[in-house]
NUBA-175943 format. One record per residue (C-alpha): x, y, z; residue in three letters. Coordinates in steps of 0.25 Angstrom, whole numbers, plus 2048, in hexadecimal, padded with zeros to 3 digits. Last residue first. Layout:
! NUBA-175943
XYZALA
...
END
This chain:
! NUBA-175943
E148596C0UNK
E148546CEUNK
E0B8486D0UNK
DFF8496D8UNK
DFA8476E6UNK
DEE84C6EEUNK
DEE8486FCUNK
DE283F700UNK
DEA83770AUNK
DF883C70AUNK
DF5846716UNK
DF083B71FUNK
DFC83271CUNK
E0583E71FUNK
DFE84172CUNK
DFF833731UNK
E0E83472EUNK
E0F841736UNK
E0883B742UNK
E12830741UNK
E1E83A741UNK
E1884274CUNK
E18836755UNK
E26832751UNK
E2B840755UNK
E3084A74AUNK
E3E84D74AUNK
E4285C74CUNK
E4A862740UNK
E58865741UNK
E5C874744UNK
E5D87D738UNK
E6B881733UNK
E6F88F735UNK
E6989D736UNK
E6F8A9730UNK
E638AC728UNK
E568A672DUNK
E54898734UNK
E5288D72BUNK
E4488772DUNK
E42878730UNK
E4587973EUNK
E3B86F744UNK
E3B866738UNK
E2D862733UNK
E28854734UNK
E2284F727UNK
E13851724UNK
E1484D715UNK
E0D85570BUNK
E0984E6FEUNK
E148476F5UNK
E1484A6E6UNK
E1183D6DEUNK
E1C8386D6UNK
E2383E6C9UNK
E278336C0UNK
E2983D6B4UNK
E338456BEUNK
E328546BFUNK
E288536CBUNK
E3284A6D2UNK
E3E8546CFUNK
E3585F6D5UNK
E318576E1UNK
E3F8536E4UNK
E438626E3UNK
E388656EDUNK
E3D85A6F7UNK
E4B8616F6UNK
E4686F6FAUNK
E528776F5UNK
E4C8856F1UNK
E4B8806E3UNK
E448746E7UNK
E3987C6EEUNK
E388856E2UNK
E378796D9UNK
E2C8736E2UNK
E248806E1UNK
E2587F6D2UNK
E208716D2UNK
E138766DAUNK
E118806D0UNK
E128766C4UNK
E0986C6CBUNK
DFE8766CFUNK
DF286E6D4UNK
DE78766DBUNK
DE98796EAUNK
DE88726F7UNK
DF18666F3UNK
DF18666E3UNK
DFC85C6E3UNK
E068656DBUNK
E028726E2UNK
E0286C6F0UNK
E0F8656EDUNK
E158736E9UNK
E108796F5UNK
E1786E6FEUNK
E2486F6F6UNK
E2487F6F7UNK
E2087D706UNK
E2C875709UNK
E34880701UNK
E2F88B70AUNK
E32898702UNK
E288A1707UNK
E2089E6FAUNK
E2088F6FFUNK
E1A89270CUNK
E0E89A707UNK
E0C88F6FDUNK
E0D884707UNK
E0288B70FUNK
DF988D703UNK
DFA87E700UNK
DF787A70FUNK
DEB88370EUNK
DE687B702UNK
DE986E709UNK
DE1871715UNK
DE2867721UNK
DDE86D72EUNK
DEA86F738UNK
DF3867740UNK
DF785F734UNK
DEC86072AUNK
DF785B720UNK
DF6867716UNK
DF4871722UNK
DFF86C72AUNK
E0886C71DUNK
E0487A71AUNK
E0787E728UNK
E15878726UNK
E17880719UNK
E1288D71FUNK
E1B88B72CUNK
E27889723UNK
E2489671CUNK
E2189F728UNK
E178AA723UNK
E118AF72FUNK
E058A672EUNK
E0E89B72DUNK
E1489D73AUNK
E0789D742UNK
E01891739UNK
E0E88973BUNK
E0C88B74AUNK
DFD886749UNK
E0187A740UNK
E0B87574AUNK
E01877756UNK
DF786F74EUNK
E0186474BUNK
E0586275AUNK
E1185975CUNK
E1585B76BUNK
E2186476CUNK
E3086276AUNK
E2F85E75CUNK
E2185875AUNK
E2185974BUNK
E16863748UNK
E1886A756UNK
E2686C754UNK
E24870745UNK
E1A87B74AUNK
E25880754UNK
E2F881748UNK
E25889740UNK
E2189274BUNK
E3089474EUNK
E3289873FUNK
E278A2741UNK
E2D8A974EUNK
E218B0754UNK
E258B0763UNK
E1C8A4766UNK
E2489D75BUNK
E318A0761UNK
E2D89A76FUNK
E2788E768UNK
E3388C760UNK
E3C88C76CUNK
E32882773UNK
E33879767UNK
E42879767UNK
E42876776UNK
E3986A774UNK
E41866768UNK
E4E865770UNK
E5B863769UNK
E67867772UNK
E6C87476DUNK
E76879762UNK
E6D872758UNK
E6386875EUNK
E5A86A752UNK
E4D86E759UNK
E56875764UNK
E5C87D759UNK
E4F880752UNK
E49885760UNK
E5588E761UNK
E52894753UNK
E43896757UNK
E4789D765UNK
E518A675DUNK
E478AA753UNK
E3D8AE75EUNK
E478B7765UNK
E428B7774UNK
E4F8BD77AUNK
E528AF780UNK
E508AA771UNK
E5C8B376DUNK
E658AD777UNK
E6189F775UNK
E638A1766UNK
E718A6769UNK
E74899771UNK
E6E890767UNK
E7789675CUNK
E83893765UNK
E7F885766UNK
E7D884757UNK
E8B889754UNK
E8F88A746UNK
E9D890744UNK
E9F89F742UNK
EA38A5734UNK
E988AF734UNK
E8D8A4734UNK
E91896734UNK
E83891738UNK
E7A890744UNK
E8389A74CUNK
E7E8A5742UNK
E6F8A1746UNK
E728A3755UNK
E7A8B0752UNK
E6F8B674BUNK
E658B1755UNK
E6E8B8760UNK
E6E8C4758UNK
E5F8C4758UNK
E608C4767UNK
E698D0769UNK
E708CC776UNK
E7D8D5775UNK
E858C8772UNK
E7B8C6767UNK
E7D8D4761UNK
E8C8D2761UNK
E8B8C475BUNK
E818C9750UNK
E8B8D474CUNK
E978CA74BUNK
E8F8C0744UNK
E8B8CA739UNK
E998CE738UNK
E9D8BF735UNK
E918BD72CUNK
E948C9723UNK
E8A8CF719UNK
E8F8DC713UNK
E878E871AUNK
E7A8EF718UNK
E738E171AUNK
E7C8D6717UNK
E738CB71DUNK
E7C8C7729UNK
E848D472AUNK
E778DC72BUNK
E718D1734UNK
E7D8D273DUNK
E7B8E173DUNK
E6D8DF742UNK
E728D874EUNK
E7D8E2751UNK
E728ED750UNK
E698E575AUNK
E758E4764UNK
E778F3763UNK
E858F6769UNK
E88904763UNK
E8F8FF757UNK
E838F6755UNK
E7A902753UNK
E84909749UNK
E858FC742UNK
E768FA741UNK
E7490873BUNK
E7E905731UNK
E788F772DUNK
E6A8FE72BUNK
E71908722UNK
E778FD71AUNK
E6A8F571AUNK
E62900714UNK
E538FD712UNK
E4D90B70FUNK
E4791271CUNK
E3891571CUNK
E3691072AUNK
E3D902727UNK
E468FE71CUNK
E498F1724UNK
E588F3725UNK
E57902726UNK
E4D901731UNK
E568F7738UNK
E61901738UNK
E5890B73EUNK
E54902749UNK
E628FF74CUNK
E6690D74CUNK
E5A911755UNK
E5E90675FUNK
E6C90C75FUNK
E6891A762UNK
E7392475DUNK
E6C930759UNK
E6C92C74BUNK
E6591F74EUNK
E5B926757UNK
E5793074BUNK
E57924741UNK
E4F91C74AUNK
E4592774CUNK
E4392973DUNK
E4291A73BUNK
E3691A745UNK
E3092673EUNK
E3191E731UNK
E2B911738UNK
E1F91973DUNK
E16912747UNK
E0E91D74EUNK
E1392175CUNK
E1391B76AUNK
E1890E764UNK
E1690D755UNK
E21902754UNK
E2B90A74BUNK
E27917751UNK
E2A91275FUNK
E3790B75BUNK
E3C918755UNK
E38920761UNK
E40916769UNK
E4C919760UNK
E4A928762UNK
E4A926771UNK
E5791E770UNK
E5D92A769UNK
E5A933775UNK
E5D942773UNK
E5394977CUNK
E4994A770UNK
E4A93A76FUNK
E4793977EUNK
E3B94277DUNK
E3693B770UNK
E3792E778UNK
E2F934783UNK
E24937779UNK
E25929773UNK
E22923781UNK
E1692C783UNK
E10926776UNK
E1491877BUNK
E0D919789UNK
E0F90D790UNK
E0890979DUNK
E119077A9UNK
E0D8FC7B3UNK
E188F37ADUNK
E1E8FB7A2UNK
E1A902795UNK
E21901788UNK
E2190F782UNK
E1F91678FUNK
E2B90F796UNK
E33911789UNK
E3092078AUNK
E35920798UNK
E42919794UNK
E45923789UNK
E4192F792UNK
E4992979DUNK
E55928794UNK
E53937790UNK
E5293C79EUNK
E4A94979DUNK
E4394A7ABUNK
E369447A5UNK
E3E9387A1UNK
E449377AFUNK
E369387B5UNK
E3192D7ABUNK
E3C9247AFUNK
E399257BEUNK
E2A9237BCUNK
E2D9177B2UNK
E379107BCUNK
E2D9127C8UNK
E2290B7BFUNK
E2B9007BBUNK
E308FC7C8UNK
E368EF7C3UNK
E448F07C9UNK
E4A8F37BBUNK
E408FD7B8UNK
E429047C6UNK
E519047C3UNK
E4F90A7B6UNK
E469157BCUNK
E519187C7UNK
E5C9197BCUNK
E539237B4UNK
E4F92B7C0UNK
E5E92C7C5UNK
E639307B7UNK
E5893A7B6UNK
E5C9407C3UNK
E6B9407BFUNK
E679477B2UNK
E5F9527BAUNK
E6B9547C3UNK
E749557B7UNK
E6B95F7B1UNK
E6A9687BDUNK
E799687BEUNK
E7A96C7B0UNK
E709777B2UNK
E7897C7BEUNK
E8597C7B6UNK
E7F9837ABUNK
E7A98E7B4UNK
E8898F7BBUNK
E8E9917ADUNK
E8399C7AAUNK
E879A37B7UNK
E969A27B3UNK
E939A77A5UNK
E8B9B37ABUNK
E969B67B4UNK
EA09B57A9UNK
E979BE7A0UNK
E979C97ABUNK
EA69C87ADUNK
EA89CA79EUNK
E9F9D579EUNK
EA69DC7A9UNK
EB39DA7A2UNK
EAE9E0795UNK
EA89EC79CUNK
EB49EE7A4UNK
EBC9EE797UNK
EB39F8790UNK
EB4A0279BUNK
EC3A0179BUNK
EC3A0378CUNK
EB9A0F78DUNK
EC3A15798UNK
ECFA1278FUNK
EC8A19783UNK
EC5A2578BUNK
END
């Protein structure tokens, strides 16, 4: 009996195993069919994506957009990202739809795209297709950075550097995120690492290492890294020898990318003939290009060109206008020069009171020439009630900052035989008076003033001296 039951049980087990095997085979066949279908779908999406790219390259934007949209609708993540960008930015003959673009970015992010998370961060940062929200932008950047997006890592690093979107300023974390992005080949991250090592932000300052990162970024075509390398080439930075010609080459590369600062610095090299053949006309042209892009120092330099006739026709009114533009945005040297114009009635209506205010604005921003001019106004009562002691204090501040003329005035004021204080003199202004910012080198030589402009200056001096109030410094 036991043997019969045992045999029956054995046959049942064997039959069950056979049935399970059959089901398993059927399931494997089903999986194979699904995989084949998936592969075919991916191949179709790949074809659509490549055809869309080709259409875009050949200028067939509408056809390219249609193909990209089809690939996106069929679930291709890259196509979702690209279609989102088309909607966000628009294209020839294709109206943009930022809200719809954000929707597609969300779909791509849900499908696992770290690049879409970075793009969502950009949208939240700029208020494109959604309400501007710095905190939400940082959230997207963090998610994208942790998912491996290089751009998101760079943007998160910048957020920590600047204390943006509710994050505390943390230079060390900023450095770490930049390092991760740089290891993946990000030119922007390499440039920001150069800045970290240059200024000692989150890491010990090291010019040689800064130079290494900047050179790597510049070789990859990062425009601001080219500016960095150009400035470094103008002085013995990181152990390298000064090379003005190399600086000019780097500035040209950045200028070709439209970087205003590079255009201005290249103009200064042409103004002084440093690393290039001196050419004031080219200098003025570069200054104008940079000024039209909003570079304040370039506006100042262009104004000086018009004031002195360096590379352009001498036009006092045009000079004053450019100084007004840069002065309105707080440029110290421009505030001082505009003050001179207003005090002398040079290219603008004469107004001693306004001139005094302009000198004061420039002085509080650290411009030593303005400190001297403001002190002179206070002591001489030019455009303001006499304040001898306050004026002397401004001269002392300028002298402490290294202004030689201020030091002479302070010494003269302390002498029992103190002579009258000179009024403003309309001397030719140097084209490249301002020192470029950190990591920059020696400023180019000043442009010489043409003889005609010198004679005009002498006439203005004589007119300014007539009726000017003079008194002894006490």
